[in-house]
ZADO-1210 file (C-alpha; in nm, 4 decimals, padded with zeros to 6 digits):
<atoms>
<atom x="08.8798" y="04.7487" z="03.4276" code="MET" pos="1"/>
<atom x="08.8174" y="04.4502" z="03.6648" code="LYS" pos="2"/>
<atom x="08.5648" y="04.6579" z="03.8663" code="LYS" pos="3"/>
<atom x="08.3869" y="04.7644" z="03.5481" code="CYS" pos="4"/>
<atom x="08.3634" y="04.4093" z="03.4215" code="SER" pos="5"/>
<atom x="08.2119" y="04.2962" z="03.7549" code="THR" pos="6"/>
<atom x="07.9489" y="04.5712" z="03.7412" code="LYS" pos="7"/>
<atom x="07.8523" y="04.4968" z="03.3876" code="MET" pos="8"/>
<atom x="07.8251" y="04.1324" z="03.4753" code="LEU" pos="9"/>
<atom x="07.5885" y="04.2094" z="03.7701" code="LEU" pos="10"/>
<atom x="07.3861" y="04.4366" z="03.5574" code="ALA" pos="11"/>
<atom x="07.3377" y="04.1719" z="03.2926" code="GLY" pos="12"/>
<atom x="07.2315" y="03.9184" z="03.5536" code="SER" pos="13"/>
<atom x="06.9718" y="04.1651" z="03.6917" code="VAL" pos="14"/>
<atom x="06.8291" y="04.2269" z="03.3393" code="ILE" pos="15"/>
<atom x="06.8085" y="03.8506" z="03.2653" code="ALA" pos="16"/>
<atom x="06.6296" y="03.7889" z="03.5967" code="LEU" pos="17"/>
<atom x="06.3777" y="04.0743" z="03.5208" code="CYS" pos="18"/>
<atom x="06.3071" y="03.9187" z="03.1789" code="LEU" pos="19"/>
<atom x="06.2532" y="03.5693" z="03.3262" code="VAL" pos="20"/>
<atom x="06.0193" y="03.7149" z="03.5947" code="THR" pos="21"/>
<atom x="05.8148" y="03.9056" z="03.3375" code="ALA" pos="22"/>
<atom x="05.7760" y="03.6010" z="03.1095" code="GLN" pos="23"/>
<atom x="05.6681" y="03.3867" z="03.4070" code="THR" pos="24"/>
<atom x="05.4109" y="03.6413" z="03.5121" code="GLY" pos="25"/>
<atom x="05.2704" y="03.6659" z="03.1574" code="PHE" pos="26"/>
<atom x="05.2420" y="03.2875" z="03.1384" code="ALA" pos="27"/>
<atom x="05.0593" y="03.2804" z="03.4680" code="ALA" pos="28"/>
<atom x="04.8023" y="03.5346" z="03.3451" code="LYS" pos="29"/>
<atom x="04.7497" y="03.3496" z="03.0127" code="LYS" pos="30"/>
<atom x="04.3791" y="03.2751" z="02.9595" code="GLU" pos="31"/>
<atom x="04.2700" y="02.9094" z="02.9927" code="PRO" pos="32"/>
<atom x="04.1881" y="02.7260" z="02.6755" code="ALA" pos="33"/>
<atom x="03.8291" y="02.7659" z="02.5769" code="LYS" pos="34"/>
<atom x="03.5942" y="02.4701" z="02.5524" code="LYS" pos="35"/>
<atom x="03.4695" y="02.3696" z="02.2155" code="ALA" pos="36"/>
<atom x="03.1182" y="02.5048" z="02.1383" code="PRO" pos="37"/>
<atom x="02.8339" y="02.2597" z="02.2171" code="LYS" pos="38"/>
<atom x="02.7004" y="02.1241" z="01.8905" code="THR" pos="39"/>
<atom x="02.4628" y="01.8578" z="02.0099" code="GLN" pos="40"/>
<atom x="02.1216" y="01.9637" z="02.1597" code="GLU" pos="41"/>
<atom x="01.9320" y="01.7575" z="02.4127" code="GLN" pos="42"/>
<atom x="01.5868" y="01.6251" z="02.3010" code="PRO" pos="43"/>
<atom x="01.2892" y="01.8517" z="02.3935" code="GLU" pos="44"/>
<atom x="01.1122" y="01.7045" z="02.6969" code="THR" pos="45"/>
<atom x="00.8199" y="01.9469" z="02.7174" code="ALA" pos="46"/>
<atom x="00.5298" y="02.0278" z="02.4780" code="ALA" pos="47"/>
<atom x="00.6035" y="02.2959" z="02.2164" code="ILE" pos="48"/>
<atom x="00.3197" y="02.5467" z="02.1754" code="SER" pos="49"/>
<atom x="00.2662" y="02.8545" z="01.9660" code="GLY" pos="50"/>
<atom x="00.0816" y="03.0216" z="01.6887" code="LYS" pos="51"/>
<atom x="00.1370" y="02.8909" z="01.3393" code="VAL" pos="52"/>
<atom x="00.3316" y="03.1424" z="01.1254" code="VAL" pos="53"/>
<atom x="00.3760" y="02.9238" z="00.8155" code="GLN" pos="54"/>
<atom x="00.3346" y="02.5578" z="00.7185" code="THR" pos="55"/>
<atom x="00.4253" y="02.3314" z="00.4337" code="MET" pos="56"/>
<atom x="00.4034" y="01.9683" z="00.3421" code="ASN" pos="57"/>
<atom x="00.6879" y="01.7720" z="00.1760" code="SER" pos="58"/>
<atom x="00.8216" y="01.4209" z="00.1718" code="GLY" pos="59"/>
<atom x="00.5559" y="01.2820" z="00.4072" code="GLY" pos="60"/>
<atom x="00.6162" y="01.5554" z="00.6693" code="TYR" pos="61"/>
<atom x="00.4455" y="01.8793" z="00.7681" code="THR" pos="62"/>
<atom x="00.6940" y="02.1545" z="00.8544" code="TYR" pos="63"/>
<atom x="00.5489" y="02.4171" z="01.0847" code="VAL" pos="64"/>
<atom x="00.6980" y="02.7408" z="01.2026" code="GLU" pos="65"/>
<atom x="00.5322" y="02.8581" z="01.5322" code="ILE" pos="66"/>
<atom x="00.5840" y="03.1764" z="01.7345" code="GLU" pos="67"/>
<atom x="00.5572" y="03.1989" z="02.1127" code="ASN" pos="68"/>
<atom x="00.6388" y="03.5180" z="02.3075" code="LYS" pos="69"/>
<atom x="00.8400" y="03.6493" z="02.0093" code="GLY" pos="70"/>
<atom x="01.0447" y="03.3293" z="01.9685" code="LYS" pos="71"/>
<atom x="01.0066" y="03.1356" z="01.6433" code="LYS" pos="72"/>
<atom x="01.0615" y="02.7560" z="01.6327" code="ILE" pos="73"/>
<atom x="01.0389" y="02.5070" z="01.3442" code="TRP" pos="74"/>
<atom x="00.8666" y="02.1765" z="01.4121" code="VAL" pos="75"/>
<atom x="00.8195" y="01.8767" z="01.1902" code="ALA" pos="76"/>
<atom x="00.5579" y="01.5960" z="01.2264" code="ILE" pos="77"/>
<atom x="00.4035" y="01.3337" z="01.0080" code="GLY" pos="78"/>
<atom x="00.1875" y="01.4887" z="00.7348" code="GLU" pos="79"/>
<atom x="-00.1002" y="01.6717" z="00.9113" code="THR" pos="80"/>
<atom x="-00.3627" y="01.9275" z="00.8289" code="LYS" pos="81"/>
<atom x="-00.2560" y="02.2461" z="01.0022" code="ILE" pos="82"/>
<atom x="-00.3602" y="02.6045" z="00.9140" code="LYS" pos="83"/>
<atom x="-00.1752" y="02.9302" z="00.9352" code="LYS" pos="84"/>
<atom x="-00.2913" y="03.1346" z="01.2333" code="GLY" pos="85"/>
<atom x="-00.3911" y="02.8358" z="01.4542" code="GLU" pos="86"/>
<atom x="-00.2527" y="02.7950" z="01.8014" code="THR" pos="87"/>
<atom x="-00.1205" y="02.4411" z="01.8336" code="VAL" pos="88"/>
<atom x="00.0780" y="02.2343" z="02.0731" code="SER" pos="89"/>
<atom x="00.3226" y="01.9596" z="01.9746" code="PHE" pos="90"/>
<atom x="00.4584" y="01.6654" z="02.1694" code="LYS" pos="91"/>
<atom x="00.8294" y="01.6653" z="02.2553" code="PRO" pos="92"/>
<atom x="01.0773" y="01.5188" z="02.0053" code="GLY" pos="93"/>
<atom x="01.4308" y="01.5041" z="01.8824" code="ALA" pos="94"/>
<atom x="01.6195" y="01.8276" z="01.8076" code="VAL" pos="95"/>
<atom x="01.8207" y="01.8404" z="01.4890" code="MET" pos="96"/>
<atom x="02.0647" y="02.1199" z="01.3912" code="GLU" pos="97"/>
<atom x="02.1581" y="02.2214" z="01.0348" code="ASN" pos="98"/>
<atom x="01.8944" y="01.9841" z="00.8975" code="PHE" pos="99"/>
<atom x="01.8623" y="01.9924" z="00.5209" code="GLU" pos="100"/>
<atom x="01.5419" y="01.8879" z="00.3603" code="SER" pos="101"/>
<atom x="01.6150" y="01.7808" z="-00.0007" code="LYS" pos="102"/>
<atom x="01.2458" y="01.7762" z="-00.0914" code="THR" pos="103"/>
<atom x="01.2010" y="02.1391" z="00.0217" code="LEU" pos="104"/>
<atom x="01.5457" y="02.2401" z="-00.0928" code="LYS" pos="105"/>
<atom x="01.6124" y="02.4307" z="00.2206" code="ARG" pos="106"/>
<atom x="01.8177" y="02.4107" z="00.5396" code="LYS" pos="107"/>
<atom x="01.6888" y="02.4575" z="00.8925" code="PHE" pos="108"/>
<atom x="01.9273" y="02.5840" z="01.1553" code="ASP" pos="109"/>
<atom x="01.7258" y="02.4049" z="01.4246" code="ARG" pos="110"/>
<atom x="01.4184" y="02.1963" z="01.3977" code="ILE" pos="111"/>
<atom x="01.2287" y="01.9631" z="01.6368" code="ILE" pos="112"/>
<atom x="01.1028" y="01.6349" z="01.4978" code="PHE" pos="113"/>
<atom x="00.7942" y="01.6036" z="01.7149" code="SER" pos="114"/>
<atom x="00.6034" y="01.2839" z="01.7943" code="ASP" pos="115"/>
<atom x="00.2793" y="01.4539" z="01.6879" code="GLY" pos="116"/>
<atom x="00.0174" y="01.7054" z="01.7949" code="LEU" pos="117"/>
<atom x="-00.0663" y="01.7444" z="02.1581" code="ALA" pos="118"/>
<atom x="-00.3540" y="01.9859" z="02.1163" code="THR" pos="119"/>
<atom x="-00.6707" y="01.7914" z="02.2044" code="PRO" pos="120"/>
<atom x="-00.8960" y="01.9669" z="01.9467" code="GLN" pos="121"/>
<atom x="-00.6486" y="01.9153" z="01.6673" code="ALA" pos="122"/>
<atom x="-00.5527" y="01.5523" z="01.7496" code="ALA" pos="123"/>
<atom x="-00.8365" y="01.4256" z="01.5166" code="GLY" pos="124"/>
<atom x="-00.6729" y="01.6058" z="01.2193" code="ALA" pos="125"/>
<atom x="-00.3355" y="01.4313" z="01.2705" code="GLU" pos="126"/>
<atom x="-00.2422" y="01.1841" z="00.9935" code="ALA" pos="127"/>
<atom x="-00.1248" y="00.8332" z="01.0565" code="LYS" pos="128"/>
<atom x="00.2593" y="00.8162" z="01.0542" code="PRO" pos="129"/>
<atom x="00.4033" y="00.7633" z="00.7114" code="THR" pos="130"/>
<atom x="00.5415" y="00.4055" z="00.6744" code="GLY" pos="131"/>
<atom x="00.3652" y="00.2700" z="00.9759" code="SER" pos="132"/>
<atom x="00.1366" y="-00.0309" z="00.9595" code="LYS" pos="133"/>
<atom x="-00.1561" y="00.2056" z="00.9379" code="ASP" pos="134"/>
<atom x="-00.0044" y="00.3982" z="00.6497" code="LYS" pos="135"/>
<atom x="00.1298" y="00.1272" z="00.4206" code="VAL" pos="136"/>
<atom x="00.1208" y="00.1846" z="00.0465" code="VAL" pos="137"/>
<atom x="-00.1707" y="00.0294" z="-00.1339" code="ALA" pos="138"/>
<atom x="-00.0959" y="-00.0940" z="-00.4881" code="SER" pos="139"/>
<atom x="-00.3723" y="-00.1934" z="-00.7325" code="LYS" pos="140"/>
<atom x="-00.1132" y="-00.3630" z="-00.9453" code="GLU" pos="141"/>
<atom x="-00.0637" y="-00.7351" z="-00.9004" code="LYS" pos="142"/>
<atom x="00.3001" y="-00.7808" z="-00.8079" code="ILE" pos="143"/>
<atom x="00.4806" y="-01.1131" z="-00.8271" code="LYS" pos="144"/>
<atom x="00.8541" y="-01.1238" z="-00.7769" code="ILE" pos="145"/>
<atom x="01.0537" y="-01.4242" z="-00.6845" code="ASP" pos="146"/>
<atom x="01.2962" y="-01.4282" z="-00.3937" code="LYS" pos="147"/>
<atom x="01.6596" y="-01.3831" z="-00.5121" code="PRO" pos="148"/>
<atom x="01.8715" y="-01.6974" z="-00.5145" code="ALA" pos="149"/>
<atom x="02.1426" y="-01.5603" z="-00.2831" code="VAL" pos="150"/>
<atom x="02.2413" y="-01.6146" z="00.0773" code="ALA" pos="151"/>
<atom x="02.0293" y="-01.4551" z="00.3500" code="ASN" pos="152"/>
<atom x="01.7439" y="-01.3730" z="00.0982" code="ALA" pos="153"/>
<atom x="01.3822" y="-01.3505" z="00.2130" code="TYR" pos="154"/>
<atom x="01.0489" y="-01.2395" z="00.0800" code="THR" pos="155"/>
<atom x="00.8747" y="-00.9466" z="00.2349" code="VAL" pos="156"/>
<atom x="00.6341" y="-01.1791" z="00.4171" code="GLU" pos="157"/>
<atom x="00.9192" y="-01.3935" z="00.5507" code="GLU" pos="158"/>
<atom x="01.0878" y="-01.0863" z="00.6952" code="LEU" pos="159"/>
<atom x="00.7707" y="-01.0024" z="00.8956" code="TYR" pos="160"/>
<atom x="00.7306" y="-01.3617" z="01.0115" code="LYS" pos="161"/>
<atom x="01.0919" y="-01.4120" z="01.1178" code="LYS" pos="162"/>
<atom x="01.1548" y="-01.0548" z="01.2335" code="ARG" pos="163"/>
<atom x="01.2349" y="-01.1505" z="01.5891" code="ALA" pos="164"/>
<atom x="01.5184" y="-01.3842" z="01.4924" code="THR" pos="165"/>
<atom x="01.6499" y="-01.1575" z="01.2125" code="LEU" pos="166"/>
<atom x="01.6955" y="-00.8499" z="01.4211" code="ASN" pos="167"/>
<atom x="02.0350" y="-00.6747" z="01.3448" code="HIS" pos="168"/>
<atom x="02.1269" y="-00.9302" z="01.0729" code="LYS" pos="169"/>
<atom x="02.2141" y="-00.8630" z="00.7114" code="THR" pos="170"/>
<atom x="01.9328" y="-00.9633" z="00.4786" code="VAL" pos="171"/>
<atom x="01.8441" y="-00.9365" z="00.1128" code="THR" pos="172"/>
<atom x="01.5018" y="-00.8874" z="-00.0481" code="VAL" pos="173"/>
<atom x="01.3804" y="-00.8239" z="-00.4029" code="LYS" pos="174"/>
<atom x="01.0746" y="-00.6130" z="-00.4841" code="GLY" pos="175"/>
<atom x="00.9131" y="-00.3425" z="-00.6790" code="LYS" pos="176"/>
<atom x="00.9397" y="00.0232" z="-00.5585" code="VAL" pos="177"/>
<atom x="00.5922" y="00.1587" z="-00.4813" code="VAL" pos="178"/>
<atom x="00.6903" y="00.4813" z="-00.3070" code="LYS" pos="179"/>
<atom x="01.0021" y="00.6885" z="-00.2411" code="VAL" pos="180"/>
<atom x="01.0549" y="00.9720" z="00.0049" code="SER" pos="181"/>
<atom x="01.3853" y="01.1491" z="00.0126" code="THR" pos="182"/>
<atom x="01.5815" y="01.3554" z="00.2594" code="GLY" pos="183"/>
<atom x="01.3834" y="01.2683" z="00.5670" code="ILE" pos="184"/>
<atom x="01.6051" y="01.2358" z="00.8845" code="MET" pos="185"/>
<atom x="01.9078" y="01.2329" z="00.6476" code="GLN" pos="186"/>
<atom x="01.7824" y="00.9142" z="00.4761" code="ARG" pos="187"/>
<atom x="01.5880" y="00.8053" z="00.1640" code="ASN" pos="188"/>
<atom x="01.2847" y="00.5933" z="00.2385" code="TRP" pos="189"/>
<atom x="01.1952" y="00.3272" z="-00.0212" code="VAL" pos="190"/>
<atom x="00.8817" y="00.1182" z="-00.0030" code="HIS" pos="191"/>
<atom x="00.9028" y="-00.2123" z="-00.1780" code="ILE" pos="192"/>
<atom x="00.6623" y="-00.5011" z="-00.2404" code="GLN" pos="193"/>
<atom x="00.6990" y="-00.8427" z="-00.3896" code="ASP" pos="194"/>
<atom x="00.3470" y="-00.9765" z="-00.3860" code="GLY" pos="195"/>
<atom x="00.3768" y="-01.1735" z="-00.0659" code="THR" pos="196"/>
<atom x="00.2212" y="-01.0779" z="00.2775" code="GLY" pos="197"/>
<atom x="-00.1183" y="-00.9630" z="00.3862" code="ASP" pos="198"/>
<atom x="-00.2281" y="-00.6071" z="00.2836" code="ALA" pos="199"/>
<atom x="-00.4920" y="-00.6022" z="00.5612" code="ALA" pos="200"/>
<atom x="-00.2148" y="-00.6596" z="00.8200" code="LYS" pos="201"/>
<atom x="00.0455" y="-00.4338" z="00.6454" code="GLY" pos="202"/>
<atom x="00.2865" y="-00.7179" z="00.6022" code="THR" pos="203"/>
<atom x="00.3022" y="-00.6781" z="00.2216" code="HIS" pos="204"/>
<atom x="00.4974" y="-00.3590" z="00.2343" code="ASN" pos="205"/>
<atom x="00.8514" y="-00.3104" z="00.3483" code="LEU" pos="206"/>
<atom x="01.0418" y="00.0139" z="00.4066" code="VAL" pos="207"/>
<atom x="01.4095" y="00.0199" z="00.3160" code="VAL" pos="208"/>
<atom x="01.6327" y="00.3211" z="00.4045" code="THR" pos="209"/>
<atom x="01.9479" y="00.4335" z="00.2361" code="SER" pos="210"/>
<atom x="02.1986" y="00.7241" z="00.2429" code="THR" pos="211"/>
<atom x="02.3211" y="00.6502" z="-00.1108" code="ALA" pos="212"/>
<atom x="02.3276" y="00.9384" z="-00.3433" code="GLU" pos="213"/>
<atom x="02.1526" y="00.7337" z="-00.6195" code="THR" pos="214"/>
<atom x="01.7863" y="00.7117" z="-00.5265" code="VAL" pos="215"/>
<atom x="01.5601" y="00.4399" z="-00.6801" code="PRO" pos="216"/>
<atom x="01.2506" y="00.5515" z="-00.8709" code="SER" pos="217"/>
<atom x="00.8956" y="00.4438" z="-00.8237" code="LYS" pos="218"/>
<atom x="00.8341" y="00.1451" z="-01.0505" code="GLY" pos="219"/>
<atom x="01.1879" y="00.0079" z="-01.0312" code="ASP" pos="220"/>
<atom x="01.2389" y="-00.3563" z="-00.9572" code="THR" pos="221"/>
<atom x="01.5433" y="-00.4012" z="-00.7428" code="LEU" pos="222"/>
<atom x="01.7330" y="-00.6122" z="-00.4853" code="THR" pos="223"/>
<atom x="01.7998" y="-00.4450" z="-00.1529" code="ALA" pos="224"/>
<atom x="02.0691" y="-00.5648" z="00.0901" code="THR" pos="225"/>
<atom x="02.1112" y="-00.4127" z="00.4378" code="GLY" pos="226"/>
<atom x="02.0631" y="-00.4540" z="00.8141" code="THR" pos="227"/>
<atom x="01.7258" y="-00.5741" z="00.9370" code="PHE" pos="228"/>
<atom x="01.5546" y="-00.4257" z="01.2370" code="PHE" pos="229"/>
<atom x="01.2647" y="-00.5388" z="01.4369" code="ASN" pos="230"/>
<atom x="01.0295" y="-00.2888" z="01.6098" code="ASP" pos="231"/>
<atom x="01.2405" y="00.0187" z="01.5091" code="LYS" pos="232"/>
<atom x="01.1150" y="00.3427" z="01.6498" code="ASP" pos="233"/>
<atom x="01.2766" y="00.6719" z="01.5124" code="PHE" pos="234"/>
<atom x="01.0389" y="00.8948" z="01.6987" code="GLY" pos="235"/>
<atom x="00.8204" y="01.1647" z="01.5297" code="ALA" pos="236"/>
<atom x="00.5603" y="00.8888" z="01.4563" code="GLY" pos="237"/>
<atom x="00.8017" y="00.6782" z="01.2496" code="TYR" pos="238"/>
<atom x="00.7844" y="00.3334" z="01.4015" code="LYS" pos="239"/>
<atom x="00.8224" y="00.0096" z="01.2044" code="TYR" pos="240"/>
<atom x="00.7518" y="-00.3606" z="01.2826" code="ASP" pos="241"/>
<atom x="01.0163" y="-00.4374" z="01.0222" code="ALA" pos="242"/>
<atom x="01.2631" y="-00.2247" z="00.8318" code="ILE" pos="243"/>
<atom x="01.5965" y="-00.2589" z="00.6460" code="ILE" pos="244"/>
<atom x="01.8537" y="00.0182" z="00.7197" code="GLU" pos="245"/>
<atom x="02.1674" y="00.1322" z="00.5436" code="ASN" pos="246"/>
<atom x="02.0718" y="-00.0556" z="00.2306" code="ALA" pos="247"/>
<atom x="02.2465" y="-00.0930" z="-00.1038" code="THR" pos="248"/>
<atom x="02.0465" y="-00.1442" z="-00.4205" code="PHE" pos="249"/>
<atom x="02.1088" y="-00.3484" z="-00.7321" code="ALA" pos="250"/>
<atom x="01.8754" y="-00.3823" z="-01.0333" code="LYS" pos="251"/>
</atoms>
C-alpha cells in the first residue's frame, strides 16, 4: 500500500507539472493586444485633381465628387461654379471623417475641405469665401440697435476696432440676424449687424458661430455672448478679421 501511494503521488505531480507547462506555453503564444484603429486623418498636403463626377451647392459651400484613376474623392470649397465633366485641381485642405452636412441632409465618410481651386483656367470662376471681408452680407434695411447694458458688451464696430486687445476674451454683442448658414464644419454661422461699422470696409457685419441645437432665424434681433477671436483662419477660404465662437443667444 505504501509503494502504491508513493507511485500515485509521483504520477499526480507529473500531471500537475504538465498542466502548468502547457498553460505557460499557451500564455507565451498569446497574440499581443491590437492597437486601436486610427480615426484621425492627416491634412492633405498635395493638390487634389480629377474629373468632376457630381457637384452641388449648399450652405455657402460647393461639394464636388471627383474621380482620378478609379478612385473617387469628395471635396468641399467656398461656393464656386463647377460643371460636371470638368477636370479640376483643388488646393490641399483639412480632412474630415464622418462629416454630416445638415443643409444637404447627408453624411460623408471622408471629405476634404480645400482652400480653393488650384486649376489656373478655373481660378477666375472661384467665388470669394463666404463670411470674409469680401463676401460680407449687404443689407438695404437701415439697422439701428443699441449696445446692451451689460459687462463686456460692444458694438460690431467696436469689436473690429478693439480686436487686437479682445482676442480670446468673452464678449457680448446685440444685432439683427441678416444671414444664417447651418452645419458647416459642425457649426452654425450667424451674420449679425447693428447699424455700426463701415460697409465698404466690411466692419459692419460680424459672424458668430454656435453649436447649439436652436438656430436663430434671419430677421431675429438677439444678443450673442461668446469667445472673441482676432484673425481667425479655419482654412477652406474661411478667414475672419473678427469672429465670435461658441456663442449662446438670447432674445
